[in-house]
C-alpha positions as CSV (number, residue, x, y, z in Angstrom):
1,X,-64.6,-26.5,-116.2
2,X,-61.0,-25.4,-116.1
3,X,-62.0,-22.5,-113.9
4,X,-63.8,-24.9,-111.5
5,X,-60.7,-27.2,-111.4
6,X,-58.6,-24.2,-110.8
7,X,-60.7,-23.1,-107.8
8,X,-60.7,-26.7,-106.4
9,X,-56.9,-26.9,-106.8
10,X,-56.5,-23.5,-105.1
11,X,-58.7,-24.6,-102.1
12,X,-56.8,-27.9,-101.7
13,X,-53.4,-26.0,-101.8
14,X,-54.7,-23.5,-99.2
15,X,-55.9,-26.3,-96.9
16,X,-52.6,-28.1,-97.3
17,X,-50.7,-24.9,-96.3
18,X,-52.9,-24.5,-93.2
19,X,-52.2,-28.1,-92.2
20,X,-48.5,-27.5,-92.7
21,X,-48.7,-24.3,-90.6
22,X,-50.5,-26.2,-87.8
23,X,-47.9,-28.9,-88.0
24,X,-45.1,-26.4,-87.7
25,X,-46.7,-24.8,-84.6
26,X,-46.9,-28.2,-83.0
27,X,-43.3,-28.8,-83.8
28,X,-42.4,-25.5,-82.3
29,X,-44.4,-26.5,-79.2
30,X,-42.3,-29.7,-79.0
31,X,-39.1,-27.7,-79.4
32,X,-40.3,-25.4,-76.6
33,X,-40.8,-28.5,-74.5
34,X,-37.3,-29.5,-75.2
35,X,-36.0,-26.1,-74.3
36,X,-37.8,-26.4,-71.0
37,X,-35.3,-29.3,-70.3
38,X,-32.5,-26.8,-70.2
39,X,-30.8,-25.8,-66.9
40,X,-29.7,-22.1,-67.0
41,X,-26.5,-21.6,-65.0
42,X,-24.9,-18.3,-64.3
43,X,-21.1,-18.0,-63.7
44,X,-18.4,-15.4,-63.2
45,X,-15.0,-15.3,-64.8
46,X,-12.4,-17.5,-63.3
47,X,-14.4,-19.1,-60.5
48,X,-15.5,-22.6,-59.8
49,X,-18.5,-22.8,-62.1
50,X,-16.3,-21.4,-64.9
51,X,-13.9,-24.3,-64.3
52,X,-16.9,-26.7,-64.3
53,X,-18.0,-25.2,-67.6
54,X,-14.6,-25.7,-69.2
55,X,-14.2,-29.3,-68.0
56,X,-17.6,-30.3,-69.6
57,X,-18.3,-32.6,-66.6
58,X,-21.7,-31.2,-65.9
59,X,-22.8,-31.0,-69.5
60,X,-22.1,-34.7,-69.9
61,X,-23.8,-35.7,-66.7
62,X,-26.9,-33.6,-67.4
63,X,-27.2,-35.0,-70.9
64,X,-27.4,-38.5,-69.4
65,X,-30.6,-37.5,-67.6
66,X,-32.1,-35.6,-70.5
67,X,-31.0,-32.0,-69.8
68,X,-28.8,-29.4,-71.6
69,X,-26.8,-26.7,-69.8
70,X,-27.1,-23.1,-70.9
71,X,-24.2,-21.1,-69.5
72,X,-24.6,-17.4,-68.8
73,X,-21.6,-15.2,-67.9
74,X,-22.1,-12.3,-65.4
75,X,-19.7,-9.5,-64.5
76,X,-20.2,-9.8,-60.7
77,X,-22.3,-11.5,-58.0
78,X,-24.9,-8.8,-57.6
79,X,-25.9,-9.0,-61.3
80,X,-25.9,-12.8,-61.1
81,X,-28.3,-12.7,-58.2
82,X,-30.6,-10.4,-60.1
83,X,-30.6,-13.0,-62.8
84,X,-31.8,-15.6,-60.3
85,X,-34.7,-13.7,-58.8
86,X,-35.7,-12.3,-62.2
87,X,-35.9,-15.9,-63.5
88,X,-33.3,-15.3,-66.1
89,X,-31.2,-18.2,-64.7
90,X,-32.0,-21.2,-62.5
91,X,-28.7,-21.5,-60.6
92,X,-25.5,-19.7,-60.1
93,X,-22.6,-18.7,-57.8
94,X,-21.6,-15.5,-56.1
95,X,-19.7,-14.4,-53.1
96,X,-21.2,-14.1,-49.6
97,X,-22.3,-10.4,-49.8
98,X,-24.7,-10.6,-52.7
99,X,-26.8,-13.3,-50.9
100,X,-27.0,-11.0,-47.8
101,X,-28.1,-8.0,-49.9
102,X,-30.7,-10.1,-51.8
103,X,-32.2,-11.4,-48.5
104,X,-32.2,-8.0,-46.9
105,X,-34.3,-6.7,-49.9
106,X,-36.7,-9.7,-49.8
107,X,-35.6,-11.2,-53.1
108,X,-36.7,-14.8,-54.0
109,X,-33.7,-17.2,-53.9
110,X,-32.2,-20.0,-51.8
111,X,-28.7,-21.1,-50.7
112,X,-28.0,-24.6,-51.9
113,X,-24.2,-25.0,-51.4
114,X,-20.9,-23.5,-50.8
115,X,-17.2,-23.7,-51.7
116,X,-14.2,-24.5,-49.5
117,X,-12.8,-21.3,-47.8
118,X,-10.5,-19.2,-49.9
119,X,-9.2,-16.5,-47.5
120,X,-6.2,-15.6,-49.7
121,X,-8.5,-14.9,-52.7
122,X,-9.3,-11.4,-51.5
123,X,-7.1,-8.6,-50.3
124,X,-6.5,-4.9,-49.8
125,X,-3.7,-3.3,-51.8
126,X,-1.8,0.0,-52.1
127,X,0.8,1.0,-54.6
128,X,4.4,0.6,-53.5
129,X,5.2,4.2,-54.1
130,X,2.1,5.4,-52.1
131,X,4.0,5.7,-48.9
132,X,1.4,3.6,-47.2
133,X,2.8,0.5,-45.5
134,X,0.1,-0.4,-42.9
135,X,-3.6,-0.5,-42.5
136,X,-3.5,2.2,-39.9
137,X,-2.2,4.6,-42.5
138,X,-5.5,4.2,-44.5
139,X,-7.2,6.6,-42.1
140,X,-8.7,9.4,-44.2
141,X,-7.8,7.6,-47.4
142,X,-10.0,6.5,-50.3
143,X,-10.6,2.7,-50.6
144,X,-12.3,1.2,-53.7
145,X,-14.5,-1.9,-53.3
146,X,-17.7,-3.3,-54.8
147,X,-20.2,-2.5,-52.1
148,X,-20.9,-5.5,-49.8
149,X,-18.6,-7.8,-51.7
150,X,-16.3,-10.4,-50.0
151,X,-13.3,-8.1,-50.4
152,X,-15.3,-5.2,-48.9
153,X,-16.0,-7.3,-45.9
154,X,-12.4,-8.2,-45.6
155,X,-11.4,-4.6,-45.8
156,X,-13.9,-3.7,-43.0
157,X,-12.5,-6.5,-40.7
158,X,-8.9,-5.4,-41.5
159,X,-9.6,-1.8,-40.7
160,X,-11.2,-2.8,-37.4
161,X,-8.1,-4.9,-36.5
162,X,-6.0,-1.7,-36.9
163,X,-8.3,0.3,-34.6
164,X,-10.2,2.0,-37.4
165,X,-13.9,2.1,-38.2
166,X,-15.7,2.2,-41.5
167,X,-16.2,5.9,-41.0
168,X,-12.5,6.6,-40.7
169,X,-12.0,6.1,-44.5
170,X,-13.7,7.2,-47.6
171,X,-15.3,4.4,-49.5
172,X,-15.5,4.5,-53.3
173,X,-17.8,1.9,-54.9
174,X,-17.0,1.3,-58.6
175,X,-19.4,-0.4,-60.9
176,X,-17.3,-3.5,-61.4
177,X,-13.8,-4.9,-60.7
178,X,-12.3,-3.5,-64.0
179,X,-13.5,0.0,-63.1
180,X,-11.9,-0.4,-59.6
181,X,-8.6,-1.4,-61.2
182,X,-8.7,1.7,-63.4
183,X,-9.4,4.0,-60.5
184,X,-6.5,2.4,-58.6
185,X,-4.1,2.7,-61.6
186,X,-4.9,6.4,-62.1
187,X,-4.6,7.2,-58.4
188,X,-8.3,8.2,-58.0
189,X,-8.3,5.9,-55.0
190,X,-5.5,5.3,-52.4
191,X,-6.2,1.6,-51.9
192,X,-8.1,-1.2,-53.6
193,X,-9.9,-4.1,-52.1
194,X,-10.3,-6.8,-54.7
195,X,-11.0,-10.5,-55.4
196,X,-9.5,-13.2,-57.7
197,X,-8.8,-13.3,-60.6
198,X,-8.8,-9.4,-60.5
199,X,-6.8,-9.3,-57.3
200,X,-4.2,-11.8,-58.6
201,X,-4.0,-9.7,-61.8
202,X,-3.2,-6.5,-60.0
203,X,-0.6,-8.2,-57.8
204,X,1.0,-9.7,-60.8
205,X,0.9,-6.7,-63.2
206,X,1.4,-3.8,-60.8
207,X,3.9,-2.8,-58.1
208,X,1.7,-3.2,-55.0
209,X,1.8,-4.0,-51.3
210,X,-1.0,-6.3,-50.1
211,X,-1.7,-5.0,-46.6
212,X,-3.7,-8.0,-45.7
213,X,-1.3,-10.7,-46.9
214,X,-0.8,-13.8,-44.7
215,X,-3.4,-12.5,-42.1
216,X,-6.8,-13.9,-41.2
217,X,-9.3,-11.4,-39.8
218,X,-11.9,-12.7,-37.4
219,X,-11.5,-16.1,-39.0
220,X,-13.2,-14.9,-42.2
221,X,-13.3,-17.8,-44.6
222,X,-14.3,-16.1,-47.9
223,X,-16.6,-18.6,-49.4
224,X,-18.4,-18.6,-52.8
225,X,-22.0,-19.7,-52.5
226,X,-24.2,-21.6,-54.8
227,X,-27.7,-20.1,-55.2
228,X,-30.9,-21.2,-57.0
229,X,-34.3,-19.8,-57.7
230,X,-37.0,-20.9,-55.3
231,X,-39.0,-22.6,-58.0
232,X,-36.0,-24.5,-59.4
233,X,-35.0,-25.7,-55.9
234,X,-38.5,-26.8,-55.1
235,X,-39.1,-28.6,-58.3
236,X,-35.7,-30.0,-59.1
237,X,-33.7,-30.8,-55.9
238,X,-32.3,-33.8,-57.8
239,X,-30.8,-31.6,-60.4
240,X,-29.3,-29.3,-57.7
241,X,-27.7,-32.4,-56.1
242,X,-26.4,-33.4,-59.6
243,X,-24.8,-29.9,-60.1
244,X,-23.2,-29.9,-56.7
245,X,-21.9,-33.4,-57.2
246,X,-20.3,-32.5,-60.5
247,X,-18.9,-29.3,-59.2
248,X,-17.2,-31.2,-56.4
249,X,-15.8,-33.7,-58.9
250,X,-14.5,-30.9,-61.1
251,X,-13.0,-29.2,-58.0
252,X,-11.2,-32.4,-56.9
253,X,-9.9,-32.7,-60.5
254,X,-8.7,-29.1,-60.3
255,X,-6.9,-29.8,-57.0
256,X,-5.0,-32.6,-58.7
257,X,-4.4,-31.0,-62.0
258,X,-3.5,-27.4,-61.2
259,X,-1.1,-26.8,-64.1
260,X,-3.8,-28.0,-66.6
261,X,-6.4,-25.7,-64.9
262,X,-3.9,-22.8,-65.3
263,X,-3.6,-23.4,-69.0
264,X,-7.3,-24.0,-69.5
265,X,-8.4,-20.9,-67.6
266,X,-5.7,-18.7,-69.1
267,X,-7.0,-19.5,-72.6
268,X,-10.6,-19.1,-71.6
269,X,-10.1,-15.7,-69.9
270,X,-7.3,-14.3,-72.1
271,X,-5.3,-13.7,-68.9
272,X,-1.7,-14.5,-68.4
273,X,-0.8,-17.9,-67.0
274,X,1.2,-16.2,-64.3
275,X,-1.9,-14.4,-63.0
276,X,-4.1,-17.6,-63.1
277,X,-1.3,-19.6,-61.5
278,X,-1.2,-17.2,-58.5
279,X,-5.0,-17.5,-58.2
280,X,-5.2,-21.3,-58.6
281,X,-2.3,-22.3,-56.4
282,X,-3.4,-20.3,-53.3
283,X,-6.8,-22.0,-52.9
284,X,-8.3,-25.4,-52.3
285,X,-11.3,-26.4,-54.4
286,X,-14.3,-28.2,-53.1
287,X,-18.1,-27.9,-53.0
288,X,-20.7,-29.1,-50.4
289,X,-24.2,-28.5,-49.1
290,X,-24.7,-25.8,-46.5
291,X,-23.6,-26.8,-43.0
292,X,-24.2,-25.3,-39.5
293,X,-20.7,-23.9,-39.5
294,X,-21.3,-22.1,-42.9
295,X,-24.6,-20.7,-41.6
296,X,-22.9,-19.3,-38.5
297,X,-20.1,-17.6,-40.6
298,X,-22.6,-16.1,-43.0
299,X,-24.8,-14.9,-40.2
300,X,-21.8,-13.1,-38.6
301,X,-21.2,-11.2,-41.8
302,X,-24.9,-10.3,-42.2
303,X,-24.9,-9.0,-38.6
304,X,-21.9,-6.8,-39.3
305,X,-23.5,-5.4,-42.4
306,X,-26.6,-4.5,-40.4
307,X,-24.4,-3.0,-37.7
308,X,-22.6,-0.6,-40.0
309,X,-25.7,0.2,-42.1
310,X,-25.0,-1.7,-45.3
311,X,-28.4,-3.4,-44.9
312,X,-31.4,-1.8,-43.3
313,X,-32.3,-4.5,-40.8
314,X,-31.2,-7.8,-39.3
315,X,-31.8,-11.0,-41.3
316,X,-31.8,-14.7,-40.4
317,X,-29.6,-16.5,-43.0
318,X,-31.0,-19.8,-42.0
319,X,-34.4,-18.8,-43.5
320,X,-32.9,-18.9,-47.0
321,X,-31.0,-22.2,-46.7
322,X,-32.7,-24.9,-48.9
323,X,-33.4,-28.1,-47.1
324,X,-32.9,-31.2,-49.3
C-alpha cells in the first residue's frame, strides 16, 4: 500500500513539474513578446544620437507608447550600417559616405532623416613641424582617412580646389579613427583627415595646422544621416517620426545648453571638456526628414565617388529615401 501511495505521489509530482515547465515556457514567450517591443538604436561616440541617449528624452517618450530603447555603440558609420542590414539594430546614424557605400553594394536600408550641416566638424591636418602649410604641398604625400567617410570626401574636394587629383597623393585607410590618430602621431602619414570628436581632439592635444580651416569646398555641408532597416521603416513609420521628433527636441536643447552638453559628453566619453567644447561650439544641432536639397547634396557626393572609383557604378540616392 505504501509503495502504491509512493508511486502515485511520484506521478503527481512529475505532472506538477511538467505543468510548471510549460508555464515557464509560456512566461518566456510573453517575455519574448515584451522584448519585441524594444527599439534597437545604434550610435557613435559624441554625435547627436549619443546626446539623445544621455538626455533620456527618447527613452521617456518611447516608454509612454510602450517601448524600451536598447542603445548599441559602434566605432564608426560603416560598422553601424552593417548592423542595420544584418538586422542587429533597427535604426542608427552615420555620415554621408556609409549610406552611399551601402547602396552601391545593394544593401537593405533606407534614409529617414538628416542633421543640420556641420562643415567645421571635419578637416585635414598636418603637424606644425611638417613644413607643409598648404594643400598644394600634399602632392605625393600620405593622407590618412577612413575610406569614403565625410572627412575623406572633404579631403578630395580640398585637393581638387588646389589643382590636385586623388591620384596625386597616397591614401592610407586605417581601420578606425583611433588608428588614424596613431599613424599621424608616429609620422606614418603626412596628413590626417578626421571628424569630430576625433578631429577636435587632435586639434586640442597636438600641434597641428588645419589646412581646410574656415573654407567651404563645393558647398559641402557635412551632414549626419539617420538610417533604418527596411522592415522597421515599413512597419513602424510612427516610431521613426517619434525618434526624429525627440532627436530634434534634444538638438534644440543642446543648442541652448551648450555648457551642460560639454560637461555631460565629457563625462560620458572620458574626453577633456576643452575637446568637447571645441566640437560642440562649432556646430548647430537640428534634425529633420530628408528634403530635396539634401537629396541633391548626397547625390553629388555619390556621383563623385563613382567618378573616382570608390563605388563601382552610379546610384540614385532618391531610391533609398523613405517616404512617410
